[in-house]
N, C-alpha and C positions, 0 to 999 in steps of 0.2 A: 054393816054390809058383808055379805057372804064372800069369802075369798074364792069360791068356786065360780068359774066362768059359766055363762048361760049355755045350755046345750043347743047345738045347731039342729036344724031339721034333718031327718034321716036322708032325704033326697035333695037337700038344699045345696047351694053353691059351695059352702065350706066342706060338706061331706064329699061332694064330687071332686073338689080340689085335693082333699086328703087321700081319697082313693087313687087318684092319678099319681100322687107322690109315692104311695106305697108301691105301685107298679114300677115307677121309674127307679126307686131305690132298689127294688128287687133285681133289676137288670144292670144296675151300676150307674153312678153319677160321675159326670165329668167335673173338672174344677169349676167351670162356670155354673153348672147345675148345682154344685154344692153351695156356692154363694147364693144362688137363687132360692135354694131350699131353706137356708138359714134365715134369709130375709122374710120368706113367707111364714116360717114357723114363729117368728118373733113379732110380726106386725099385728097379730090379733090373738087375744087370750084364748079364743075358742079353738085355734088351730092345733095346739098340742094335744088336748084331750081327744079331739076328733081323729087326729092321726093315730093315736093309741087305739081308739076303737076300731078303725079300719084295719090296723095291723093285727088286732086280735081276731077279726073276722078272717083275715087272710091265713093266719096260723091255724085256725080251726079247720079251714078247708085243706090245709096241708096234711092234717091228720088222716084224711081219707086215703093218703098213700099207704097207711098201715093196713088197709083192708085189701084183700085179694079175693077175686071171685071164687077161687077154689076153696077158700076157707068157709064161706057161707054164701047163699044166694043174695043176702042183703047185708049192707054194712052194719057194724055194731053201732047202735045209736049213741053209745057212750063216747065214741070217737069225737063227737062234736060237743061233748059236755064241757062246761067251764072247768079249768084246772083248779085244784084246791089251793094253790099258792095265791097270794095277793098279787095285784097287777104289778106293783113296783118290784116285788121280789122276782117275779117272772122275768121282767125286763132286765134286771140286774144279773140274775144267776144263769139264765139259759143262754147258751152259746148259739147264735143264729147260724144258718147254713152258709150265708154269704156275708162278706165283710160290710157291705153298705148298711145292713140292718144294725150293726154296732153303732154307727153314727146316729141313726134315728133313735135307737134306744137311749143312748147317752143324752141326746138333746131333749127327748120327751121327759125323762126323769128330772133333768135339770130345769126344764121349763116349769114343771109342777112346783118345784121348790122356789123358783124365781117369781112366779105369778102369785104365790102366797105371801110374798114379802110386802111390807108397806111401800108406797111409791117412793118415799124418801130413801129407802134402802136398796132400791133396784139399781143395777149398773146402768150407766148411760154411756152413749157413744159420743166422745168428744168430736167437735167439729174441727177436723184437721185434714190436711192433704193426704190422700191415700198413698200407700206404699207403691212405688213403681212396680209394674208387673214384668215378668219374663214373657217374651213374645216368641211364638213359633210361627214361621212363615214358610210357604212353599213358593219358590220363585217360578217364573214363566217356563223355565226349562225342566222343571221337576226337582231341582236342587232344593234341599231343606236348610234353613238357617234358624238357629235359636239365639235370640238376642237377650243377653243378660240385662238386668234392670238398668235403665237409663241409656242403653246402647242405641246407636242410630246408624243406619246405612242408607246409601243411595245406590240404585241399580242402573247400569248402562249396558244394555245388551245390543250387539250388532250381529250381523250374519256370520262374522268371522271370529268374534271374541265376546266372552261374557265377563263384564267388569263390574265389580262391587267396590264401593268406597266405604270403609268403616270410619265414620266421622268421629265417633267417640265410643268408649266402653269396650265391651267384650262380646264376641259372637263365636258360635260353633257352626261350621259349614259341613254338610254332607252333599257332595257334588255329584250330580247326575253325569254319568260318563258320556263324553262326546269328543273323540280325538280331533274332530274338525273344528271345534270351538273351545279352546282352552278357557279355563275359569281362573280369574285373577282377582285377588282382594288386595286393595291398597289401603295401608294404614300409616299415616305420617309419611316418612321418607322410605317406606318399605312396601314391596309388593310380594304377595305370596301367590304362586301360580301352580295350578293343578289341572288334571284332566278329569279323573274320577277318583275321588278320595274323600277323607273326612279329616278336618283339622280345626283347631281352635286358635283364634287370634285375639289378643288383648292389647289395646292401645292405652298405655299409661302416659304420664307427663313426660318421662324421659326416655322411654324405651317401648319396643313392641315385642311381646312374647308370642311365640308360635309353638304349638304342640300338635303333632300328627298322631291321630288315633287310628288311621287306616290309610294304606297306600303310600304315596310319595309326593312331596312338594318341592318346588324351588323357591328360595328366598332371594329376591332381587332388589336392587335399589329402584325406587320409584322413578319414573321418567320425569326429569326436571323441565323447566320452561324452555331451556336451550337444547334439550336432547334431540338427537336425530331419530325420528320415528322409524327409519329404515335400519338402524343399527341395533342388533340384539344385545341387551345388557349382559354383563358377566354375572352369573349367580354368586351371591355371597355365601350361600350354603345350600345343601340338598339334604332334606330330612326324610326319613322313612318312619314307618309305624313304630311308636314307642320312643320317639326322639323329640327333643325340644331345643329351642334356642332363644336368645334374647339379643335384639339388635338395638343399640342405643341410637336415639334420634339426633344425628348430627348431619351436617350438610354433606359430608363424605363418609358414608357408613363404612366401618372397618369390618374385616372378616370376623363373624361371630363364632363363638364356641358352640358346638353341637354336643348335647349331653343325652345319654340314655335316661329313660324314665321307667321306674318299676310300675307294675299294675297298681299298687297301693298309692304311689305318688300321683299317678294319672287320675285315680279316683278322687284324691284330695283336690287336685287342680280343677276337676270338673264337678265338684260337689254342688255347684250352683245350678246345674241342670236339673229340670223337674223330674221327680220320681214319686211313687206312692209311698207314704209312710203309714204303716198299719200298727195301731196300738190297741191292746186288750188289757184293761185294768192296769194300766201303766201309770206310775206316779207322774204328776205333772212336771216335776223337776227333770225327769228323763225325757219327757216329750219336748220340753223347752230346750234341753241340750241338743236334741236331734234337729230341731228347727234352726237353732243357732249355727249348727255345723253346716247346714245347707244354704244359709241366707246371709253370710257376711257381706257388708258390714252391719247389717241389721242385727240387733242384739236384744233378746228378751230376758228380763230379770224377774224373779219372784220375790215379793217383799217379805213374806213370813213363812216359817217352817210348816205351819198347818196347811196352808195352801199348797206348798211344795209337795206334800204327801197325798193330795187329792188324786184319786184314781180316775183315769180317762180312758174311754174306749171309743176310738174313732179311726177313720181312714181318710187322709187328706193328701193332696199333692204337696210336696216339700216346699214349693214356692208360694203356696196359698196362705201367706201369713195373715192377711186380712180376714180370710174365712176362719182361720184358727182362732184369732182374737175374738171374732163375733161369737163363735161357738162357746168359748170360755166365759165371755161376758154374759151371754144369755143363759147358759146352762148351769153356771156355778156362782152367780151373783158376784162377779169379779169386775173390777174397774181397771181399765188399761190407761196408764198415764204415759204420754209420749213427749220425748225431748230429743230432737234430732233423730238419729238412728237407734236410740235406746227406748225400749217400751217396757215399762215396769207394771207387772201384774200384782194387784193387791185386792184383798177382800173388800167389797163395798161396805161402807159404814151406814 
Protein backbone atom coordinates (compact mmCIF):
# COMPACT_ATOMS: atom_id res chain seq x y z
CA UNK A 1 0.00 0.00 0.00
CA UNK A 2 1.33 3.42 -0.91
CA UNK A 3 2.20 5.61 2.10
CA UNK A 4 0.95 8.69 0.25
CA UNK A 5 -2.59 9.76 1.10
CA UNK A 6 -5.20 10.11 -1.69
CA UNK A 7 -5.40 13.54 -3.27
CA UNK A 8 -8.56 15.52 -2.44
CA UNK A 9 -10.63 17.18 -5.14
CA UNK A 10 -9.44 20.69 -5.99
CA UNK A 11 -12.77 22.21 -4.94
CA UNK A 12 -13.86 19.54 -2.46
CA UNK A 13 -14.57 20.04 1.24
CA UNK A 14 -11.00 19.18 2.31
CA UNK A 15 -9.59 21.80 -0.08
CA UNK A 16 -12.08 24.39 1.18
CA UNK A 17 -11.26 23.60 4.81
CA UNK A 18 -7.52 23.83 4.12
CA UNK A 19 -7.92 27.17 2.33
CA UNK A 20 -9.91 28.51 5.28
CA UNK A 21 -7.19 27.41 7.70
CA UNK A 22 -4.52 29.15 5.61
CA UNK A 23 -6.45 32.41 5.92
CA UNK A 24 -7.03 31.95 9.66
CA UNK A 25 -3.36 31.11 10.26
CA UNK A 26 -2.34 34.20 8.27
CA UNK A 27 -4.25 36.54 10.59
CA UNK A 28 -3.24 34.64 13.78
CA UNK A 29 -4.75 31.86 15.89
CA UNK A 30 -6.11 32.05 19.41
CA UNK A 31 -5.28 29.28 21.89
CA UNK A 32 -8.65 27.61 21.21
CA UNK A 33 -8.11 27.87 17.45
CA UNK A 34 -4.64 26.33 17.81
CA UNK A 35 -6.22 23.31 19.50
CA UNK A 36 -8.90 23.12 16.79
CA UNK A 37 -6.25 23.36 14.06
CA UNK A 38 -4.14 20.53 15.50
CA UNK A 39 -7.23 18.32 15.80
CA UNK A 40 -8.26 19.04 12.21
CA UNK A 41 -4.75 18.43 10.88
CA UNK A 42 -4.36 15.02 12.51
CA UNK A 43 -7.84 13.58 11.98
CA UNK A 44 -7.36 12.82 8.26
CA UNK A 45 -4.19 11.94 6.31
CA UNK A 46 -5.35 14.17 3.43
CA UNK A 47 -5.37 17.34 5.52
CA UNK A 48 -1.61 17.88 5.82
CA UNK A 49 -0.80 17.59 2.07
CA UNK A 50 -3.81 19.73 1.11
CA UNK A 51 -2.86 22.42 3.62
CA UNK A 52 0.65 22.45 2.13
CA UNK A 53 -0.82 22.84 -1.38
CA UNK A 54 -3.06 25.72 -0.31
CA UNK A 55 -0.15 27.45 1.43
CA UNK A 56 1.99 27.13 -1.70
CA UNK A 57 -0.79 28.81 -3.71
CA UNK A 58 -0.97 31.58 -1.11
CA UNK A 59 2.77 32.13 -1.24
CA UNK A 60 2.77 32.26 -5.02
CA UNK A 61 0.21 35.06 -4.85
CA UNK A 62 2.42 36.81 -2.29
CA UNK A 63 5.14 37.05 -4.94
CA UNK A 64 2.96 39.45 -6.92
CA UNK A 65 3.96 42.00 -4.29
CA UNK A 66 7.40 42.02 -5.96
CA UNK A 67 5.85 43.48 -9.12
CA UNK A 68 5.14 47.20 -9.36
CA UNK A 69 3.29 48.84 -12.30
CA UNK A 70 6.12 51.31 -12.87
CA UNK A 71 8.45 48.38 -13.61
CA UNK A 72 6.39 47.04 -16.53
CA UNK A 73 2.77 47.05 -17.68
CA UNK A 74 2.47 43.31 -16.91
CA UNK A 75 3.81 41.20 -14.04
CA UNK A 76 6.75 38.93 -14.70
CA UNK A 77 5.29 35.48 -15.32
CA UNK A 78 8.21 33.95 -13.44
CA UNK A 79 6.86 35.48 -10.24
CA UNK A 80 4.37 32.62 -10.05
CA UNK A 81 6.79 29.92 -11.20
CA UNK A 82 7.48 27.10 -8.71
CA UNK A 83 10.64 27.67 -6.66
CA UNK A 84 13.63 25.41 -7.38
CA UNK A 85 13.82 24.09 -3.82
CA UNK A 86 11.94 21.01 -2.75
CA UNK A 87 8.74 21.49 -0.83
CA UNK A 88 10.09 20.32 2.51
CA UNK A 89 13.27 22.37 2.18
CA UNK A 90 11.18 25.45 1.47
CA UNK A 91 9.03 24.87 4.51
CA UNK A 92 12.03 24.32 6.75
CA UNK A 93 14.39 27.02 5.50
CA UNK A 94 12.21 29.97 4.52
CA UNK A 95 11.27 32.32 7.35
CA UNK A 96 7.55 33.22 7.03
CA UNK A 97 6.44 36.80 7.41
CA UNK A 98 4.21 36.04 10.38
CA UNK A 99 4.73 33.68 13.29
CA UNK A 100 1.54 31.59 12.78
CA UNK A 101 3.00 30.17 9.57
CA UNK A 102 5.86 28.70 11.62
CA UNK A 103 3.36 26.54 13.46
CA UNK A 104 1.77 25.35 10.23
CA UNK A 105 5.14 24.63 8.61
CA UNK A 106 6.35 22.56 11.54
CA UNK A 107 3.13 20.57 11.74
CA UNK A 108 3.00 19.90 7.99
CA UNK A 109 6.55 18.57 7.78
CA UNK A 110 6.02 16.50 10.91
CA UNK A 111 2.72 15.20 9.57
CA UNK A 112 4.40 13.92 6.39
CA UNK A 113 6.93 12.01 8.52
CA UNK A 114 4.24 10.71 10.87
CA UNK A 115 1.83 9.56 8.15
CA UNK A 116 4.58 7.55 6.46
CA UNK A 117 5.20 5.47 9.58
CA UNK A 118 3.56 2.06 10.06
CA UNK A 119 0.47 2.19 12.23
CA UNK A 120 2.30 0.33 15.00
CA UNK A 121 4.88 3.12 15.22
CA UNK A 122 2.57 6.12 15.28
CA UNK A 123 2.16 8.04 18.51
CA UNK A 124 -1.21 7.54 20.14
CA UNK A 125 -3.07 9.79 22.55
CA UNK A 126 -3.65 8.02 25.87
CA UNK A 127 -7.09 8.20 27.39
CA UNK A 128 -6.43 10.41 30.39
CA UNK A 129 -8.11 13.35 32.03
CA UNK A 130 -7.04 16.59 30.30
CA UNK A 131 -4.90 19.10 32.13
CA UNK A 132 -7.00 21.75 33.85
CA UNK A 133 -6.99 25.00 31.91
CA UNK A 134 -6.36 28.60 32.92
CA UNK A 135 -9.61 30.54 32.62
CA UNK A 136 -9.98 34.24 31.82
CA UNK A 137 -13.31 35.85 32.71
CA UNK A 138 -14.88 39.29 32.42
CA UNK A 139 -17.20 39.99 35.34
CA UNK A 140 -20.44 41.94 35.06
CA UNK A 141 -18.82 45.25 36.06
CA UNK A 142 -16.03 44.91 33.49
CA UNK A 143 -13.42 43.65 35.96
CA UNK A 144 -11.13 40.92 34.62
CA UNK A 145 -10.16 37.77 36.52
CA UNK A 146 -7.66 35.11 35.46
CA UNK A 147 -8.07 31.80 37.29
CA UNK A 148 -5.07 29.54 37.65
CA UNK A 149 -5.60 25.83 37.01
CA UNK A 150 -8.16 24.38 39.40
CA UNK A 151 -9.12 27.74 40.94
CA UNK A 152 -12.78 28.46 41.67
CA UNK A 153 -14.65 31.65 42.53
CA UNK A 154 -18.22 32.65 43.31
CA UNK A 155 -19.44 36.17 42.58
CA UNK A 156 -21.92 38.15 44.68
CA UNK A 157 -22.56 41.66 43.36
CA UNK A 158 -24.96 44.15 44.94
CA UNK A 159 -25.69 47.80 44.17
CA UNK A 160 -23.31 48.84 46.98
CA UNK A 161 -20.58 46.18 46.93
CA UNK A 162 -18.79 43.81 44.57
CA UNK A 163 -17.88 40.62 46.41
CA UNK A 164 -15.94 37.63 45.10
CA UNK A 165 -15.19 34.49 47.10
CA UNK A 166 -12.04 32.59 46.15
CA UNK A 167 -12.98 29.05 47.15
CA UNK A 168 -9.70 27.45 46.09
CA UNK A 169 -6.55 28.09 44.11
CA UNK A 170 -5.08 31.30 42.74
CA UNK A 171 -6.51 34.20 40.78
CA UNK A 172 -5.42 37.57 39.43
CA UNK A 173 -7.93 40.44 39.44
CA UNK A 174 -7.91 43.62 37.33
CA UNK A 175 -10.64 45.70 38.94
CA UNK A 176 -12.81 48.16 37.02
CA UNK A 177 -12.70 51.43 38.96
CA UNK A 178 -15.90 52.40 40.76
CA UNK A 179 -15.50 54.35 44.06
CA UNK A 180 -19.19 53.84 44.84
CA UNK A 181 -18.87 50.03 44.77
CA UNK A 182 -15.71 48.69 46.43
CA UNK A 183 -14.38 45.36 45.17
CA UNK A 184 -13.60 42.69 47.78
CA UNK A 185 -12.10 39.22 47.43
CA UNK A 186 -12.49 36.85 50.37
CA UNK A 187 -10.14 33.86 50.68
CA UNK A 188 -10.27 31.81 53.85
CA UNK A 189 -10.20 34.18 56.81
CA UNK A 190 -8.90 37.12 54.75
CA UNK A 191 -10.59 39.80 52.64
CA UNK A 192 -8.70 41.90 50.08
CA UNK A 193 -10.52 45.14 49.26
CA UNK A 194 -9.86 47.57 46.40
CA UNK A 195 -11.58 50.18 44.26
CA UNK A 196 -9.68 50.11 40.99
CA UNK A 197 -6.45 48.17 40.96
CA UNK A 198 -4.82 44.85 40.01
CA UNK A 199 -3.73 42.18 42.47
CA UNK A 200 -3.09 38.46 42.82
CA UNK A 201 -4.54 36.23 45.55
CA UNK A 202 -3.41 32.67 46.28
CA UNK A 203 -5.28 30.51 48.78
CA UNK A 204 -3.00 27.79 50.17
CA UNK A 205 -3.67 25.25 52.92
CA UNK A 206 -2.22 27.39 55.69
CA UNK A 207 -2.03 30.94 54.35
CA UNK A 208 -3.26 33.52 51.86
CA UNK A 209 -0.69 35.26 49.64
CA UNK A 210 -1.49 38.70 48.22
CA UNK A 211 0.56 40.55 45.58
CA UNK A 212 -0.37 44.00 44.27
CA UNK A 213 0.62 44.71 40.66
CA UNK A 214 -1.17 48.07 40.33
CA UNK A 215 -2.76 50.52 42.76
CA UNK A 216 -3.48 49.86 46.44
CA UNK A 217 -5.47 47.30 48.45
CA UNK A 218 -6.47 46.76 52.06
CA UNK A 219 -6.03 43.33 53.63
CA UNK A 220 -8.72 42.78 56.27
CA UNK A 221 -9.97 39.93 58.43
CA UNK A 222 -13.00 38.33 56.81
CA UNK A 223 -16.30 38.99 58.57
CA UNK A 224 -17.07 36.06 60.91
CA UNK A 225 -20.46 34.63 61.77
CA UNK A 226 -20.75 36.85 64.86
CA UNK A 227 -19.33 40.04 63.33
CA UNK A 228 -21.34 43.26 63.43
CA UNK A 229 -22.02 44.24 59.79
CA UNK A 230 -22.10 47.90 60.80
CA UNK A 231 -18.58 47.89 62.27
CA UNK A 232 -15.69 48.53 59.90
CA UNK A 233 -12.92 45.95 60.48
CA UNK A 234 -9.40 47.20 61.17
CA UNK A 235 -7.06 46.52 58.22
CA UNK A 236 -4.31 44.00 58.84
CA UNK A 237 -2.17 45.63 56.17
CA UNK A 238 -2.24 48.11 53.29
CA UNK A 239 -0.36 47.09 50.15
CA UNK A 240 0.71 49.25 47.22
CA UNK A 241 2.13 48.42 43.80
CA UNK A 242 5.08 46.05 44.05
CA UNK A 243 4.31 44.79 47.55
CA UNK A 244 3.19 41.42 48.87
CA UNK A 245 2.13 39.82 52.13
CA UNK A 246 1.23 36.43 53.56
CA UNK A 247 -1.59 36.04 56.10
CA UNK A 248 -1.70 32.75 57.98
CA UNK A 249 -5.14 31.19 58.25
CA UNK A 250 -5.90 31.39 61.95
CA UNK A 251 -9.09 32.28 63.75
CA UNK A 252 -7.50 35.57 64.85
CA UNK A 253 -5.19 36.77 62.04
CA UNK A 254 -2.09 38.56 63.31
CA UNK A 255 -0.57 41.59 61.62
CA UNK A 256 1.29 40.27 58.56
CA UNK A 257 4.61 41.47 57.25
CA UNK A 258 4.52 43.60 54.06
CA UNK A 259 7.51 43.05 51.79
CA UNK A 260 8.62 44.80 48.59
CA UNK A 261 8.82 42.70 45.42
CA UNK A 262 11.30 43.32 42.62
CA UNK A 263 10.09 43.19 38.98
CA UNK A 264 11.88 39.86 38.45
CA UNK A 265 10.31 38.39 41.60
CA UNK A 266 6.89 39.60 40.47
CA UNK A 267 7.37 37.99 37.06
CA UNK A 268 8.32 34.71 38.73
CA UNK A 269 5.26 34.80 40.99
CA UNK A 270 2.99 35.51 38.01
CA UNK A 271 4.72 33.13 35.57
CA UNK A 272 1.53 31.03 35.47
CA UNK A 273 -0.38 33.78 33.65
CA UNK A 274 -0.84 33.09 29.89
CA UNK A 275 1.52 34.65 27.37
CA UNK A 276 2.78 33.77 23.89
CA UNK A 277 5.88 31.60 23.56
CA UNK A 278 7.55 31.94 20.15
CA UNK A 279 10.12 29.33 19.08
CA UNK A 280 12.13 29.23 15.86
CA UNK A 281 14.32 26.14 15.28
CA UNK A 282 14.61 25.81 19.06
CA UNK A 283 15.78 22.53 20.66
CA UNK A 284 12.89 20.67 22.25
CA UNK A 285 14.78 20.67 25.57
CA UNK A 286 14.63 24.49 25.66
CA UNK A 287 10.95 24.51 24.67
CA UNK A 288 10.13 22.07 27.47
CA UNK A 289 12.13 24.19 29.92
CA UNK A 290 10.03 27.24 29.05
CA UNK A 291 6.75 25.33 29.39
CA UNK A 292 7.83 23.97 32.78
CA UNK A 293 8.68 27.50 33.95
CA UNK A 294 5.15 28.71 33.20
CA UNK A 295 3.13 25.66 34.27
CA UNK A 296 4.22 24.46 37.73
CA UNK A 297 3.39 21.96 39.17
CA UNK A 298 2.98 20.34 35.74
CA UNK A 299 6.37 19.03 34.61
CA UNK A 300 7.45 17.82 31.17
CA UNK A 301 10.40 15.43 30.89
CA UNK A 302 12.30 14.23 27.80
CA UNK A 303 13.32 10.58 27.81
CA UNK A 304 16.35 10.66 25.46
CA UNK A 305 19.00 13.07 24.20
CA UNK A 306 18.17 12.65 20.50
CA UNK A 307 14.61 13.80 21.09
CA UNK A 308 15.86 16.64 23.32
CA UNK A 309 17.81 18.08 20.38
CA UNK A 310 14.87 18.02 17.95
CA UNK A 311 14.30 21.51 16.53
CA UNK A 312 10.83 23.00 16.98
CA UNK A 313 9.30 26.08 15.32
CA UNK A 314 5.96 27.10 16.77
CA UNK A 315 4.06 29.77 18.67
CA UNK A 316 1.73 28.68 21.45
CA UNK A 317 0.22 30.15 24.58
CA UNK A 318 2.31 29.30 27.60
CA UNK A 319 -0.65 27.58 29.29
CA UNK A 320 -1.57 25.48 26.25
CA UNK A 321 0.21 22.33 27.44
CA UNK A 322 -2.32 19.98 25.82
CA UNK A 323 -1.93 21.70 22.45
CA UNK A 324 1.86 21.53 22.73
CA UNK A 325 1.73 17.80 23.53
CA UNK A 326 -0.55 17.12 20.55
CA UNK A 327 1.77 19.13 18.30
CA UNK A 328 4.80 17.08 19.38
CA UNK A 329 2.96 13.76 19.17
CA UNK A 330 1.56 14.42 15.71
CA UNK A 331 4.56 16.19 14.25
CA UNK A 332 7.50 14.16 15.56
CA UNK A 333 6.18 10.65 16.30
CA UNK A 334 6.46 11.19 20.04
CA UNK A 335 4.53 9.40 22.76
CA UNK A 336 3.51 11.26 25.91
CA UNK A 337 3.30 9.15 29.07
CA UNK A 338 1.48 10.71 32.00
CA UNK A 339 1.76 10.05 35.70
CA UNK A 340 0.17 12.63 37.93
CA UNK A 341 1.56 16.06 37.03
CA UNK A 342 4.59 14.56 35.24
CA UNK A 343 4.47 14.04 31.46
CA UNK A 344 7.35 12.12 29.89
CA UNK A 345 8.01 12.56 26.17
CA UNK A 346 9.72 9.70 24.38
CA UNK A 347 10.08 8.62 20.77
CA UNK A 348 7.37 6.19 19.69
CA UNK A 349 8.66 2.66 19.11
